[in-house]
Backbone as CSV, one residue per row, in Angstrom:
resi,resn,N_x,N_y,N_z,CA_x,CA_y,CA_z,C_x,C_y,C_z
1,MET,-92.159,41.769,-44.258,-91.667,42.641,-43.251,-91.006,43.529,-43.205
2,SER,-90.978,44.686,-42.602,-90.309,45.620,-42.779,-89.501,46.260,-41.283
3,HIS,-88.235,46.585,-41.913,-87.391,46.646,-40.668,-87.541,48.684,-40.469
4,ALA,-88.327,48.055,-38.676,-88.229,49.296,-38.488,-87.210,49.845,-38.234
5,ARG,-86.903,51.637,-37.840,-85.501,51.752,-37.791,-85.902,52.879,-36.599
6,LEU,-84.949,52.178,-35.890,-85.466,53.101,-34.393,-85.124,54.724,-34.197
7,PRO,-85.532,54.963,-33.911,-85.456,56.730,-34.065,-83.607,56.650,-33.714
8,ASP,-83.328,57.586,-33.080,-82.228,58.369,-32.733,-81.990,58.588,-31.534
9,SER,-83.015,58.453,-31.055,-83.012,59.116,-29.237,-82.859,57.690,-28.338
10,ASP,-82.970,56.553,-29.367,-83.527,55.368,-28.573,-82.253,54.485,-28.670
11,VAL,-81.518,55.059,-29.565,-80.141,54.432,-30.263,-79.077,55.574,-28.880
12,HIS,-78.187,54.253,-28.253,-77.433,54.971,-27.733,-75.678,54.466,-28.211
13,ARG,-75.117,55.994,-28.324,-74.206,55.927,-27.992,-72.723,55.483,-27.381
14,VAL,-72.047,55.140,-28.392,-70.834,54.576,-27.160,-69.944,55.982,-27.276
15,PRO,-69.554,56.261,-26.139,-68.435,57.203,-25.822,-67.437,57.101,-26.621
16,LYS,-66.501,58.230,-26.750,-65.557,58.253,-27.809,-64.174,58.406,-26.289
17,TRP,-64.632,58.952,-25.632,-63.503,58.299,-23.880,-63.768,56.515,-23.495
18,ARG,-64.759,56.015,-23.840,-64.610,54.835,-23.614,-62.899,54.120,-23.695
19,GLY,-61.950,54.018,-24.958,-60.976,53.289,-25.279,-60.134,54.028,-24.124
20,VAL,-60.144,55.398,-23.351,-58.982,56.458,-22.770,-59.451,55.431,-21.630
21,PHE,-60.146,55.069,-21.091,-61.393,54.467,-19.809,-60.473,53.013,-20.036
22,ALA,-60.832,52.205,-21.321,-60.011,50.591,-20.397,-58.067,51.083,-21.347
23,ALA,-57.370,52.623,-21.163,-56.143,52.328,-21.264,-56.166,52.532,-19.788
24,ALA,-56.713,53.293,-19.175,-56.262,53.764,-17.865,-56.745,52.014,-16.753
25,ILE,-57.786,51.841,-17.212,-57.620,50.660,-16.277,-56.367,49.626,-16.358
26,VAL,-55.737,49.245,-17.992,-55.141,48.425,-18.505,-53.677,49.128,-17.755
27,LEU,-53.409,50.026,-17.410,-52.835,50.931,-16.917,-52.433,50.201,-15.623
28,LEU,-52.802,50.684,-14.407,-53.785,50.454,-13.488,-53.158,48.944,-13.010
29,LEU,-53.935,48.005,-13.597,-53.627,46.818,-13.739,-52.210,45.977,-14.021
30,LEU,-51.648,46.556,-14.829,-50.018,46.156,-14.648,-49.365,47.185,-14.017
31,THR,-49.812,48.535,-13.102,-48.693,49.123,-12.177,-49.170,48.716,-11.047
32,GLY,-50.193,47.835,-10.343,-51.022,46.968,-9.457,-49.545,45.823,-9.320
33,GLY,-49.819,45.491,-10.578,-48.385,43.741,-11.120,-47.849,44.185,-11.063
34,LEU,-47.100,45.527,-11.514,-45.660,45.613,-10.796,-45.036,46.244,-9.461
35,ALA,-46.467,46.388,-8.852,-46.475,46.868,-6.971,-45.900,45.082,-6.185
36,ILE,-46.946,44.143,-7.087,-46.898,43.722,-5.746,-45.386,42.646,-6.484
37,HIS,-45.031,42.943,-8.059,-44.451,41.880,-8.279,-42.628,42.478,-6.706
38,GLN,-42.846,43.942,-6.743,-41.742,44.364,-5.678,-41.709,44.411,-4.789
39,TYR,-43.231,44.674,-4.097,-43.394,43.961,-2.439,-42.926,42.400,-2.357
40,PHE,-42.753,41.184,-3.313,-42.070,40.424,-3.435,-40.535,39.932,-2.818
41,ARG,-40.434,41.165,-4.090,-38.182,41.378,-4.096,-38.263,42.016,-3.361
42,TYR,-38.734,42.450,-2.624,-38.635,42.968,-1.220,-38.540,42.491,-0.103
43,SER,-39.631,41.912,0.261,-39.967,40.363,1.021,-38.949,38.973,0.869
44,ALA,-38.434,39.008,-0.449,-36.906,37.855,-0.064,-35.947,38.951,-0.393
45,ALA,-35.846,40.063,-0.649,-34.291,40.802,-0.155,-34.149,41.036,1.181
46,SER,-35.447,41.398,1.936,-35.324,41.262,3.252,-35.398,40.213,4.093
47,GLU,-35.067,39.141,4.151,-34.943,37.630,4.226,-33.774,37.567,3.906
48,ARG,-33.155,37.879,3.510,-31.749,38.054,2.737,-30.368,38.554,3.978
49,LEU,-31.597,40.065,3.632,-30.743,40.982,5.172,-30.785,39.967,6.553
50,ASP,-32.036,39.271,6.926,-31.960,39.045,7.906,-31.030,38.211,8.290
51,HIS,-30.788,37.622,7.287,-30.078,36.542,7.736,-29.277,36.290,7.392
52,ALA,-28.370,37.029,6.947,-26.966,37.747,7.440,-26.955,38.351,8.389
53,TYR,-27.560,39.512,8.733,-27.800,39.882,10.106,-26.801,38.827,11.052
54,LEU,-27.959,37.670,10.887,-27.866,36.408,11.832,-26.794,35.633,11.717
55,ALA,-25.820,35.726,10.548,-25.134,35.415,10.708,-23.727,35.646,11.345
56,ILE,-23.515,36.916,11.361,-23.380,38.531,11.511,-23.034,38.096,12.895
57,SER,-24.036,38.383,13.479,-24.612,38.742,14.675,-23.757,37.532,15.547
58,GLY,-23.631,36.250,15.059,-22.779,34.599,15.529,-21.816,34.514,15.042
59,ILE,-21.478,35.157,14.071,-19.773,35.827,14.151,-19.551,36.485,15.457
60,ASP,-19.575,37.629,16.068,-19.603,38.337,16.022,-20.112,38.281,17.875
61,GLU,-21.169,36.971,18.139,-20.516,36.457,19.641,-19.775,35.215,19.920
62,LEU,-19.714,34.550,18.572,-17.878,33.401,19.045,-16.778,33.953,19.178
63,SER,-16.550,35.688,18.133,-15.426,36.910,18.337,-15.425,36.923,20.288
64,ALA,-16.705,36.907,20.515,-16.812,38.322,21.905,-16.431,37.246,23.198
65,ARG,-16.443,35.107,22.283,-16.878,34.648,23.578,-15.789,33.996,24.068
66,LEU,-14.531,33.989,22.464,-13.058,33.501,22.001,-12.204,34.570,23.047
67,LEU,-12.973,35.785,23.075,-12.485,36.404,23.917,-12.670,36.812,25.188
68,ASP,-13.074,36.536,25.652,-13.189,35.926,26.691,-12.695,34.777,27.329
69,VAL,-12.218,33.607,26.912,-11.905,32.987,27.361,-10.321,33.383,27.635
70,GLU,-10.040,33.917,26.600,-8.997,33.958,26.360,-8.195,35.057,27.156
71,THR,-9.202,36.406,27.807,-9.045,37.491,28.559,-8.478,36.201,30.530
72,ALA,-9.762,35.383,30.030,-10.102,34.645,31.298,-8.967,33.950,31.838
73,ALA,-8.093,33.323,30.291,-7.022,32.521,31.049,-5.563,32.700,30.934
74,ARG,-5.489,34.402,30.109,-4.705,34.926,30.735,-4.179,35.547,31.833
75,GLY,-5.573,35.718,32.211,-5.168,37.203,33.274,-4.754,35.862,34.556
76,TYR,-5.505,34.377,34.620,-4.974,33.575,35.298,-3.483,33.186,35.339
77,LEU,-2.772,32.761,34.225,-1.625,32.562,33.523,-0.679,33.357,34.283
78,LEU,-0.995,34.840,34.466,0.016,36.499,34.710,-0.351,36.314,36.232
79,THR,-1.988,36.289,36.790,-1.750,36.643,38.350,-2.126,35.174,39.009
80,GLY,-2.674,34.254,38.489,-2.923,32.963,39.730,-4.303,33.077,40.910
81,SER,-4.801,34.490,39.780,-6.202,34.960,41.167,-7.464,33.810,40.051
82,ALA,-8.306,33.398,40.852,-9.133,32.497,40.873,-9.852,33.070,40.446
83,SER,-10.270,34.599,40.747,-11.147,34.880,40.215,-11.196,34.707,38.659
84,PHE,-9.746,35.066,37.750,-9.843,34.782,36.751,-9.837,32.959,36.026
85,LEU,-9.606,32.362,37.456,-10.224,30.667,36.576,-11.594,30.923,36.662
86,ASP,-12.246,31.502,37.673,-14.017,31.304,37.900,-14.084,31.474,36.186
87,ALA,-13.703,32.924,36.161,-14.307,33.142,34.606,-14.053,32.547,33.345
88,TYR,-12.865,32.047,33.740,-12.228,31.382,32.287,-13.356,29.902,32.165
89,ASP,-13.493,29.483,33.288,-14.009,28.457,33.367,-15.412,28.203,33.195
90,ASP,-16.991,29.840,33.569,-17.292,29.930,32.764,-17.705,30.660,31.723
91,ALA,-16.849,31.008,31.214,-16.439,31.251,29.004,-16.976,29.783,28.687
92,ARG,-15.238,28.972,29.275,-15.185,28.179,27.754,-16.399,27.511,27.205
93,PRO,-17.722,26.969,28.027,-18.903,26.189,27.781,-19.372,27.221,26.319
94,ARG,-19.324,28.425,26.561,-19.847,29.423,25.844,-19.272,29.672,24.405
95,VAL,-18.293,29.066,24.063,-17.619,29.239,22.503,-18.186,28.344,22.359
96,ALA,-18.236,26.663,22.953,-19.222,25.652,21.794,-20.664,25.977,21.678
97,GLU,-21.139,26.696,22.566,-21.969,27.150,22.710,-22.747,28.701,21.260
98,ALA,-21.625,29.309,21.113,-21.948,30.128,20.250,-21.648,29.535,18.648
99,ALA,-20.791,28.731,19.159,-20.660,28.272,17.116,-21.026,26.844,16.841
100,GLY,-22.453,26.360,17.769,-23.411,25.711,17.701,-24.446,26.937,17.459
101,THR,-24.334,27.419,17.889,-25.773,28.675,17.524,-25.484,28.989,15.583
102,LEU,-23.996,29.307,15.804,-23.612,29.871,14.801,-23.898,28.848,13.284
103,SER,-23.368,26.988,13.415,-23.467,26.245,12.766,-25.612,26.111,13.089
104,THR,-25.753,26.291,13.267,-27.475,26.307,13.553,-27.985,27.952,12.392
105,VAL,-27.288,28.834,12.495,-28.093,29.898,11.821,-27.463,29.808,10.230
106,ILE,-26.333,29.079,10.177,-26.240,28.959,8.476,-26.187,28.024,7.848
107,ALA,-27.058,26.548,8.181,-27.231,25.852,8.380,-28.225,25.113,6.832
108,ALA,-28.650,26.153,5.979,-29.600,26.052,4.456,-27.601,26.505,4.026
109,ASP,-26.963,27.188,4.186,-25.544,27.338,2.808,-24.761,26.678,3.070
110,ALA,-24.307,25.532,2.021,-22.908,24.729,2.439,-21.409,25.871,2.262
111,ARG,-21.757,26.273,1.322,-20.718,27.371,1.746,-20.355,28.109,3.197
112,GLN,-21.404,28.302,3.668,-21.282,29.120,5.125,-20.891,28.044,6.029
113,ARG,-21.427,27.072,5.569,-21.643,25.642,6.213,-20.251,25.419,6.723
114,LEU,-19.305,25.652,5.538,-18.270,24.714,5.795,-17.482,25.334,7.077
115,ARG,-17.292,27.122,6.069,-16.960,28.343,7.412,-17.219,28.177,8.461
116,ALA,-18.218,28.290,9.065,-18.355,27.319,9.930,-18.050,26.444,10.981
117,GLY,-17.877,25.163,10.154,-16.900,24.087,10.753,-15.891,24.832,10.549
118,ARG,-15.010,25.460,9.495,-13.053,25.478,10.262,-13.664,26.654,10.916
119,LEU,-14.799,28.193,11.771,-14.341,28.193,12.902,-14.788,27.276,14.340
120,ALA,-15.626,26.869,14.204,-15.920,25.255,15.345,-15.036,25.090,15.344
121,VAL,-14.129,24.654,14.567,-12.753,23.659,14.777,-11.941,24.733,15.443
122,MET,-11.102,25.701,14.667,-10.171,26.927,15.164,-10.563,27.387,16.867
123,SER,-11.949,27.588,17.311,-11.935,28.033,18.682,-11.966,26.820,19.071
124,ARG,-11.893,25.539,18.353,-12.201,23.861,19.779,-11.157,24.553,20.258
125,ASP,-10.186,24.297,19.057,-8.377,24.251,18.907,-7.944,25.495,20.291
126,ARG,-8.400,26.093,19.784,-8.052,27.777,20.759,-8.145,27.030,21.889
127,THR,-9.151,26.802,22.228,-9.462,26.535,23.912,-8.686,25.295,24.451
128,ASN,-8.964,24.072,23.787,-8.405,23.506,23.839,-6.988,23.353,24.142
129,GLN,-6.227,24.836,23.675,-4.600,24.992,23.491,-4.759,25.962,24.735
130,LEU,-5.969,26.792,25.180,-5.960,27.483,26.449,-6.503,26.434,28.070
131,GLN,-6.984,25.298,27.480,-7.012,24.796,28.529,-5.556,23.616,28.835
132,SER,-5.125,23.400,28.145,-3.759,22.892,28.059,-2.665,23.855,29.056
133,ALA,-2.464,25.173,28.635,-2.116,26.352,29.105,-2.100,26.358,31.059
134,VAL,-3.693,25.723,31.291,-4.003,26.339,32.811,-3.908,25.077,33.195
135,ASP,-4.100,24.347,32.558,-3.869,22.958,33.471,-2.401,23.047,33.773
136,ALA,-1.315,23.189,33.052,0.474,23.530,32.600,0.469,23.819,33.937
137,TYR,-0.153,25.445,34.060,-0.323,26.103,35.126,-0.813,25.592,36.456
138,LYS,-1.741,24.994,36.793,-1.844,24.796,37.478,-1.243,23.264,38.009
139,ALA,-0.781,22.579,37.446,0.294,21.599,37.509,1.616,22.184,38.150
140,GLY,1.923,23.211,38.279,3.240,24.335,38.405,4.158,24.177,37.431
141,ARG,3.747,24.028,35.878,4.224,24.421,34.925,4.740,25.745,33.921
142,THR,5.176,26.302,34.433,4.336,28.130,34.635,5.173,28.623,33.093
143,SER,6.291,28.508,33.024,7.274,28.257,31.565,6.135,27.684,30.575
144,ASP,6.141,27.010,30.636,5.176,25.802,29.426,4.182,26.264,29.372
145,ALA,3.044,26.613,30.469,1.671,27.798,30.153,2.088,28.406,29.440
146,VAL,3.327,29.680,29.690,3.351,30.445,29.040,3.343,30.217,27.297
147,SER,4.324,29.529,27.539,4.727,29.300,26.149,3.479,28.690,25.161
148,LYS,2.567,27.958,26.527,1.075,27.970,25.154,0.406,29.031,24.611
149,VAL,0.702,30.192,25.000,-0.457,30.551,24.243,0.530,32.137,24.204
150,ALA,1.520,31.829,24.148,2.512,33.389,23.342,2.231,33.283,21.672
151,PRO,2.284,34.525,21.168,1.626,34.092,20.007,3.294,33.331,19.068
152,ALA,2.772,32.830,17.544,4.138,32.549,16.772,4.811,33.537,16.612
């Protein structure tokens, strides 16, 4: 049995640039993998940023509600006007609501939960102090009421 040699025209030569295509494909795969990795990093950073924005917004909301209560209570103590008392009565429950919303937003982070707890206690203490001053004013103890809200 003799082995017949195929003529050169029937033999397909492998192009020399095959390695270049293989390198290009590997480079494309690596670039795609890097792009996917960067996308996931960006998504995670974006979620953290959104969470931080919600926490800051919650703190701002709590501050604004405390300012509303403080302003209304001081206005009532200065003028005795029922419109300030109505504004105070309207604003007071919103402080607790804002503190609760803030606690909900940061519930996943233990350190932030502790800080939000302290803010809630401080805001509750201040609203109780203001309520005590309003009650004293209603009872005719004006100097006692003013001393409760005067800066220390």
